[in-house]
C-alpha positions in Angstrom: -34.9 -37.3 -1.0 -35.6 -34.4 1.8 -34.7 -34.5 4.8 -37.4 -35.5 8.0 -38.2 -32.6 10.3 -38.6 -33.3 14.2 -42.2 -32.3 15.1 -43.1 -29.2 17.0 -45.4 -29.8 20.1 -47.1 -27.0 21.4 -45.3 -24.9 19.0 -42.0 -25.2 20.8 -38.9 -25.6 18.4 -37.4 -29.0 19.3 -34.0 -28.6 20.9 -31.6 -31.3 20.6 -28.0 -32.1 21.4 -25.8 -31.3 18.5 -25.1 -35.0 18.2 -29.3 -35.8 17.8 -29.4 -33.4 15.6 -27.1 -33.9 13.1 -28.6 -37.4 12.8 -31.1 -35.5 10.9 -28.9 -35.3 8.1 -29.3 -37.4 5.2 -27.2 -38.5 2.9 -26.5 -36.7 -0.7 -27.8 -33.9 1.4 -27.0 -29.9 0.1 -25.3 -28.7 3.7 -25.0 -24.5 3.7 -23.3 -23.1 6.5 -23.2 -19.7 8.0 -19.7 -18.4 9.2 -16.8 -16.0 8.8 -13.7 -15.4 9.9 -12.1 -16.2 13.5 -15.3 -18.0 14.4 -18.0 -14.9 13.8 -21.1 -16.7 13.7 -19.9 -19.7 13.3 -22.2 -22.9 14.6 -19.2 -24.4 15.9 -20.7 -27.3 18.1 -22.7 -28.3 14.9 -20.1 -28.7 12.8 -17.9 -30.7 15.0 -20.5 -32.2 15.7 -21.2 -33.5 12.1 -17.1 -34.2 11.7 -17.3 -36.6 14.8 -20.6 -38.5 13.6 -18.8 -39.2 10.0 -15.4 -40.3 12.0 -17.7 -43.0 14.0 -19.9 -44.4 11.6 -19.2 -42.9 7.9 -22.6 -41.5 7.6 -23.8 -39.4 6.2 -21.8 -39.2 3.1 -21.3 -36.9 -0.1 -22.7 -34.2 1.1 -22.7 -31.1 -0.7 -21.4 -28.2 1.0 -22.4 -24.2 0.2 -20.2 -21.4 2.4 -20.8 -18.2 1.1 -17.7 -16.3 3.4 -14.4 -17.7 4.4 -15.2 -19.6 7.8 -12.2 -20.5 10.1 -8.7 -19.5 11.1 -6.5 -20.8 7.5 -5.8 -23.9 9.6 -8.1 -26.5 11.2 -11.5 -25.0 11.9 -14.3 -23.5 9.8 -14.8 -26.2 8.1 -11.9 -27.9 7.5 -13.4 -30.6 10.0 -16.0 -31.6 7.6 -12.7 -32.5 5.2 -13.1 -36.2 5.2 -13.4 -38.0 2.0 -16.3 -39.6 1.5 -18.4 -37.2 3.7 -17.8 -34.1 1.3 -18.2 -34.3 -2.6 -19.2 -31.1 -3.7 -18.5 -27.7 -2.6 -19.9 -24.2 -3.9 -17.8 -21.2 -1.7 -17.5 -17.9 -2.0 -13.9 -17.7 -0.2 -12.1 -21.0 0.7 -8.4 -20.0 2.2 -10.3 -19.8 5.8 -10.4 -23.8 5.8 -7.7 -25.0 4.0 -8.0 -28.6 4.3 -11.3 -28.3 2.5 -9.3 -26.7 -0.4 -6.8 -29.4 0.0 -9.5 -31.6 -1.5 -10.3 -29.6 -3.9 -6.7 -29.4 -5.0 -6.2 -33.3 -5.0 -9.3 -33.2 -7.1 -10.9 -35.3 -4.5 -14.4 -33.3 -4.6 -15.7 -31.4 -7.4 -15.5 -27.5 -6.4 -16.7 -24.1 -7.5 -16.1 -20.4 -6.4 -18.5 -18.4 -7.3 -18.1 -14.0 -6.2 -19.2 -13.9 -2.1 -21.6 -11.4 -2.9 -23.2 -13.2 -6.2 -23.5 -16.5 -3.6 -25.4 -15.1 -1.1 -27.3 -13.4 -3.8 -27.3 -17.0 -5.5 -29.1 -18.3 -1.7 -31.6 -14.9 -1.9 -33.2 -16.5 -4.8 -33.2 -19.7 -3.8 -35.3 -18.9 -1.2 -38.0 -17.1 -4.0 -37.7 -20.0 -5.9 -35.8 -18.6 -8.9 -33.5 -20.7 -10.6 -30.4 -18.2 -10.7 -29.4 -14.6 -10.9 -28.0 -12.7 -13.7 -25.3 -10.0 -13.4 -22.1 -8.7 -15.2 -20.0 -9.0 -11.8 -17.5 -11.6 -13.4 -17.0 -11.0 -16.7 -14.1 -11.1 -17.6 -12.7 -13.2 -14.7 -12.1 -16.9 -14.4 -15.7 -17.1 -13.1 -16.6 -15.7 -17.0 -17.5 -19.9 -18.7 -15.5 -18.2 -21.1 -12.9 -19.0 -19.2 -13.0 -21.5 -16.2 -16.5 -20.9 -15.3 -15.9 -20.6 -11.6 -14.6 -24.2 -12.0 -11.9 -24.9 -9.4 -10.1 -28.4 -10.9 -10.1 -30.9 -13.4 -12.7 -33.4 -12.0 -15.0 -30.2 -11.7 -17.3 -30.4 -15.1 -21.1 -29.2 -15.3 -21.3 -25.8 -16.0 -23.0 -23.6 -13.2 -22.4 -20.2 -14.6 -23.5 -19.3 -18.2 -23.1 -16.3 -20.5 -26.3 -14.7 -21.8 -27.4 -11.5 -23.3 -29.7 -8.9 -23.0 -30.4 -5.7 -24.9 -27.0 -6.1 -26.6 -25.1 -6.3 -23.2 -23.1 -9.6 -22.2 -24.3 -11.0 -18.4 -23.3 -13.8 -16.2 -26.1 -16.6 -15.2 -25.3 -18.2 -11.8 -27.4 -21.4 -11.3 -28.7 -21.0 -8.0 -28.4 -24.4 -5.8 -31.0 -25.1 -3.0 -29.9 -26.3 -0.1 -31.2 -29.0 2.3 -29.7 -28.2 5.7 -28.5 -24.9 7.2 -25.8 -24.6 10.0 -26.5 -20.8 11.3 -25.9 -19.2 14.7 -27.5 -16.4 16.8 -27.3 -15.4 20.5 -30.5 -15.7 22.2 -33.5 -17.3 20.9 -37.1 -18.1 22.3 -38.8 -21.6 23.2 -40.7 -20.7 19.4 -37.0 -20.0 17.9 -37.3 -16.3 17.1 -33.5 -15.2 17.7 -31.7 -12.3 18.1 -27.8 -11.3 17.8 -27.2 -9.4 20.7 -23.4 -10.7 21.2 -22.3 -11.3 17.3 -20.3 -8.7 15.5 -22.4 -9.0 12.2 -25.5 -10.9 10.3 -24.1 -11.9 7.7 -26.8 -14.0 5.3 -28.2 -16.1 7.9 -31.5 -14.6 7.3 -31.7 -15.6 3.3 -29.7 -19.1 4.3 -32.4 -20.0 6.5 -35.0 -18.5 3.8 -33.7 -20.8 1.5 -33.6 -23.8 3.4 -36.6 -23.4 4.8 -38.6 -22.7 1.2 -37.1 -25.7 0.2 -38.2 -28.4 2.4 -35.0 -28.4 4.4 -34.4 -28.4 7.8 -32.7 -24.7 9.2 -30.2 -26.1 12.6 -29.7 -22.9 14.5 -27.0 -22.7 17.2 -27.6 -20.4 20.5 -26.0 -19.8 23.4 -29.1 -19.1 25.5 -33.0 -19.7 25.1 -35.7 -17.6 26.5 -39.3 -17.9 27.3 -41.3 -17.3 24.1 -42.6 -13.8 23.3 -40.5 -12.0 25.5 -37.2 -10.7 23.0 -38.1 -7.4 21.8 -39.4 -7.4 18.4 -36.8 -5.1 16.6 -34.1 -7.4 17.7 -35.4 -10.6 16.3 -33.2 -11.3 12.8 -34.3 -14.9 12.3 -38.6 -15.3 13.0 -39.2 -18.7 14.6 -41.2 -20.4 11.8 -37.8 -20.7 10.0 -36.5 -23.1 12.6 -36.5 -26.5 12.6 -34.3 -27.4 15.4 -32.2 -25.4 18.1 -29.1 -26.7 19.9 -28.0 -24.6 22.9 -24.3 -24.1 24.0 -24.1 -22.4 27.2 -20.1 -22.3 26.0 -20.8 -20.6 22.6 -18.3 -17.6 22.2 -18.4 -14.6 20.5 -15.0 -15.5 18.5 -12.8 -18.3 18.6 -10.6 -18.4 22.3 -13.7 -18.2 24.3 -13.0 -15.2 25.7 -15.9 -13.3 27.1 -17.9 -10.9 24.6 -16.2 -7.8 23.6 -18.4 -5.4 24.0 -16.7 -2.9 21.1 -16.8 -5.2 18.7 -20.7 -6.0 18.8 -21.6 -2.3 18.9 -22.2 -1.4 22.4 -19.7 0.6 23.6 -17.8 2.8 22.0 -14.0 3.1 21.9 -12.6 6.3 23.4 -10.9 9.1 21.3 -8.1 9.0 23.6 -7.4 5.3 23.2 -4.3 4.5 21.0 -4.2 2.3 18.0 -1.2 2.7 15.6 0.7 0.6 13.4 4.4 0.6 13.5 6.3 2.2 10.6 7.0 -0.8 8.3 6.7 -1.7 5.0 2.0 -2.7 5.6 2.2 1.1 7.2 3.4 2.9 4.5 1.5 1.1 1.8 -1.7 2.2 4.2 -0.6 5.0 4.2 0.0 6.2 0.9 -3.9 4.2 -0.4 -4.8 6.8 2.3 -3.6 9.8 -0.1 -6.9 8.1 -2.8 -9.5 8.8 -0.3 -11.9 12.1 -0.7 -14.0 14.0 1.6 -17.6 12.2 2.0 -16.3 9.1 -0.1 -17.8 6.0 0.5 -15.5 3.1 0.1 -14.7 -1.2 1.3 -11.5 -1.8 2.4 -10.6 -5.9 2.0 -8.6 -8.4 3.9 -5.0 -7.9 4.1 -2.4 -5.4 3.6 -5.0 -3.0 2.9 -6.3 -3.1 6.3 -4.6 -0.8 8.0 -6.2 2.1 6.6 -8.0 3.2 8.8 -5.9 3.0 11.6 -3.8 5.5 9.7 -6.6 7.8 8.9 -7.2 8.5 12.7 -3.6 8.6 13.2 -4.1 11.9 11.3 -7.3 12.8 12.3 -9.7 12.3 9.3 -11.3 9.0 10.1 -14.5 10.7 10.5 -14.4 12.8 7.0 -15.3 9.4 4.6 -16.9 6.3 5.5 -15.4 3.1 5.0 -17.5 -0.6 4.9 -16.8 -4.2 4.6 -18.6 -6.4 2.4 -19.9 -8.7 5.6 -21.8 -6.0 6.7 -20.6 -3.7 8.7 -20.6 0.2 8.4 -17.6 2.8 9.5 -15.8 2.6 12.4 -12.1 1.1 13.1 -11.5 -1.9 10.6 -9.8 -5.0 12.6 -7.2 -7.4 11.5 -6.7 -10.8 11.0 -8.4 -14.0 10.8 -11.4 -12.0 12.3 -11.3 -9.5 10.4 -15.2 -7.5 9.8 -15.1 -7.3 13.9 -14.7 -3.4 13.9 -15.0 -1.1 16.7 -17.1 2.4 16.7 -19.0 0.7 13.7 -22.0 3.1 12.5 -24.3 0.5 11.3 -24.3 -3.0 10.2 -26.0 -4.3 7.2 -26.8 -8.0 6.6 -24.5 -8.9 3.9 -27.1 -9.6 0.8 -28.2 -5.6 1.1 -24.2 -4.9 1.3 -23.4 -6.4 -1.6 -26.5 -4.8 -3.4 -24.8 -1.5 -2.9 -21.6 -2.6 -4.2 -23.0 -4.6 -7.3 -25.1 -1.1 -8.2 -21.5 0.9 -8.1 -22.4 2.6 -5.2 -18.7 2.5 -4.3 -16.5 5.8 -4.6 -13.1 3.9 -3.6 -12.0 0.4 -2.4 -9.1 -0.9 -0.7 -8.0 -4.7 -1.7 -5.0 -6.9 -1.7 -3.6 -8.3 -4.9 -1.3 -11.5 -4.9 -0.3 -10.9 -8.1 -0.6 -8.6 -10.8 0.3 -8.6 -14.8 0.9 -6.6 -17.7 -2.4 -5.9 -19.0 -3.4 -4.8 -15.0 -5.0 -8.2 -14.6 -4.8 -8.9 -10.9 -4.9 -12.6 -9.1 -6.2 -13.7 -5.8 -7.9 -16.6 -6.0 -5.8 -19.2 -6.8 -1.9 -18.9 -6.6 1.4 -21.0 -5.6 -1.0 -24.3 -6.1 -3.2 -23.2 -3.5 -7.1 -22.5 -3.9 -7.7 -19.2 -1.5 -11.3 -18.2 -3.5 -12.3 -14.6 -4.5 -14.3 -13.9 -1.5 -15.4 -10.1 -1.7 -13.1 -9.2 -4.4 -14.6 -9.9 -7.8 -17.7 -8.1 -6.2 -16.1 -4.8 -5.1 -13.9 -4.5 -8.1 -16.3 -4.7 -10.8 -17.9 -1.9 -10.5 -16.1 0.6 -7.4 -15.4 3.8 -9.4 -11.9 3.7 -8.1 -9.6 0.8 -7.2 -6.9 0.7 -4.9 -5.0 -2.7 -4.7 -2.4 -2.9 -2.5 0.5 -5.3 -1.9 4.5 -5.4 -1.9 6.4 -5.3 -5.1 7.6 -9.0 -4.4 6.8 -11.8 -1.6 8.7 -14.3 0.0 11.0 -13.0 3.3 10.8 -9.2 2.1 12.7 -7.2 4.3 12.4 -3.9 4.4 13.2 -0.9 6.8 12.3 3.0 6.8 14.9 5.7 7.5 15.9 8.7 7.2 13.0 9.6 5.1 13.6 6.7 3.0 13.0 3.2 2.3 15.9 0.2 2.2 15.9 -2.9 0.8 17.4 -5.4 3.5 16.3 -8.7 2.1 14.4 -9.1 -1.4 11.4 -11.3 -1.4 12.0 -14.4 -3.4 9.3 -14.3 -5.8 8.2 -11.6 -8.5 4.4 -10.6 -7.5 4.4 -8.9 -11.0 4.5 -11.4 -14.0 3.8 -11.9 -17.6 0.6 -13.4 -17.6 -2.0 -14.5 -14.9 -2.8 -18.1 -15.8 -6.6 -17.3 -13.9 -7.8 -13.7 -13.7 -9.7 -12.7 -10.4 -9.7 -8.6 -11.8 -9.8 -7.8 -15.1 -7.5 -5.0 -16.3 -9.6 -4.9 -20.0 -13.1 -4.7 -18.4 -12.2 -2.0 -15.8 -10.9 -0.3 -18.8 -14.1 -0.3 -20.9 -16.3 0.9 -17.7 -13.9 3.6 -17.3 -12.7 2.7 -13.8 -9.8 4.5 -12.0 -7.2 1.7 -11.2 -4.0 2.1 -9.3 -1.4 -0.2 -7.8 0.7 0.7 -4.8 3.6 -1.2 -3.3 6.3 0.1 -0.6 8.4 1.2 -3.4 6.3 2.1 -6.3 2.7 3.3 -7.4 1.5 2.4 -10.7 -1.8 3.0 -12.8 -3.5 1.2 -15.0 -4.0 2.9 -18.7 -5.4 1.1 -22.5 -1.5 0.8 -23.2 -0.5 -1.2 -19.8 0.6 -0.2 -16.4 2.3 3.3 -15.8 4.5 4.0 -13.4 3.8 7.3 -11.8 5.7 7.2 -8.4 9.0 5.7 -6.7 10.1 5.3 -3.0 13.1 7.8 -1.8 15.8 5.3 -1.1 15.1 2.5 -4.2 16.7 2.2 -7.2 14.5 2.3 -10.8 16.6 -1.0 -12.4 17.5 -2.6 -9.7 14.5 -2.4 -7.0 11.7 -1.8 -9.4 12.4 -2.8 -12.8 14.8 -6.0 -12.1 11.7 -7.4 -9.8 9.3 -7.4 -12.5 8.4 -9.9 -15.4 7.5 -6.7 -17.6 8.5 -3.6 -18.2 5.6 -0.5 -17.2 5.1 2.5 -19.3 7.4 5.2 -17.6 5.8 8.5 -17.1 7.6 11.3 -18.2 6.4 12.9 -15.1 7.6 10.3 -12.6 8.4 11.5 -9.4 9.3 10.2 -5.4 6.6 8.8 -3.6 5.3 11.9 -0.7 8.2 12.2 1.9 6.3 12.1 4.6 5.2 8.4 4.3 8.5 7.9 5.4 8.2 9.8 8.5 7.5 8.1 11.6 5.5 11.0 12.8 2.2 12.1 11.9 1.8 12.9 8.5 -0.4 16.4 8.7 -2.1 15.3 6.1 -5.7 16.6 5.0 -8.3 15.1 3.2 -8.6 16.2 -0.3 -11.9 17.7 -1.2 -14.3 15.1 -3.8 -14.1 16.1 -7.4 -17.3 17.3 -8.6 
């Protein structure tokens, strides 16, 4: 049963309160929610109204949720308020960890739960808009989304196969089913009285347009939250990102803020202002900066790279310290190109960004092998070079763009610490000292579920490195090779004894560059790209 839209009067888009808007959501509807971490493009007022309505009336019931990007604060925001038994029965997310209350329902087998790679999921929404049944891609082959493994299913109650293995011209691909949503929660900054919307205060666009197109073309209701409304036809046409005919309901929230916290609009992250070169931005010399410094050594002049959330995200600041930040381009999967990468939950809220694409287009570039290098954080690594990030310690985190990015990037740099859980280190006198060892080994014999396949990477002839605070590894046909160790650590006690498998020790094993361990600019010169 399709939802019934409120009528337009004289062409004006209906303007309702959030409480009135969510009354149009029927039982069993499929709701697609726009937004990224830290409040980026999150229609918080609509989400809150839906959560409150269910608490009070126990309706609507049995919704299916689609969330391409991880929105939330890793606690109680994002789509966590919708984590009420009976409200949600099914969820398909690109990333789960930013809204952990929804993840907990999946972990407890209380909802049906799927994980598509983030880029694949946004592409399936584009397909749904075009009334295509799904997409065919080699992204995800050999990982847990491959139906020969878990098929993207996250728990025991999830049975239906949404992903199938297919073959064309003797090559394997995955077919990802497109799910057409009935309701959209999207957000913009301003719209006119006919629903044409601009994003001037936002930090990116995400996939707002393809979500709106998918819902509209499938007879659903697009609900858009904005901060203000203006007279019709007064917005600059080049600034309009959502045409009004796609929008069915507008909710105006004058208190809508750019990010969580209600702070005034930051014109640096909206792209209106450029941070002066004299502004001091730096990281203290700790294990996080140490890993970022060593990761920078893998960059080349003119390269186009991606940087992911986590320990890898300091590379832009390190490059700025070294004076080489303008010699390459770092991108973020949510759309930003260039600039200084943000850290924390509002990842992607960059400053000095050169351009911002919609997320769907960004992933086109990634999927086609456009990246020269990527920097991704890892949770666990096994003896075959496989990496796990989507599920560990019993917690569902989801892949985000990890699979999309690592599947085709020419050089893949995984960043992390060798152990986890209360690891404490100090860097002094040009050496690394392990003050307190982590409780958990991150280099294990076999991963239970695979987010990155070492085997597939080798077949595709990709260059793979694993950089930690005390050791650097590379992937070869016979497994991980240890190629560098930090000065001050003991090979046996501090590295080999802290791994569940023994890597191949390179006959050319060397110390990590001593400049990494000195609290001063390294004088690093970015190498030229190989031709």
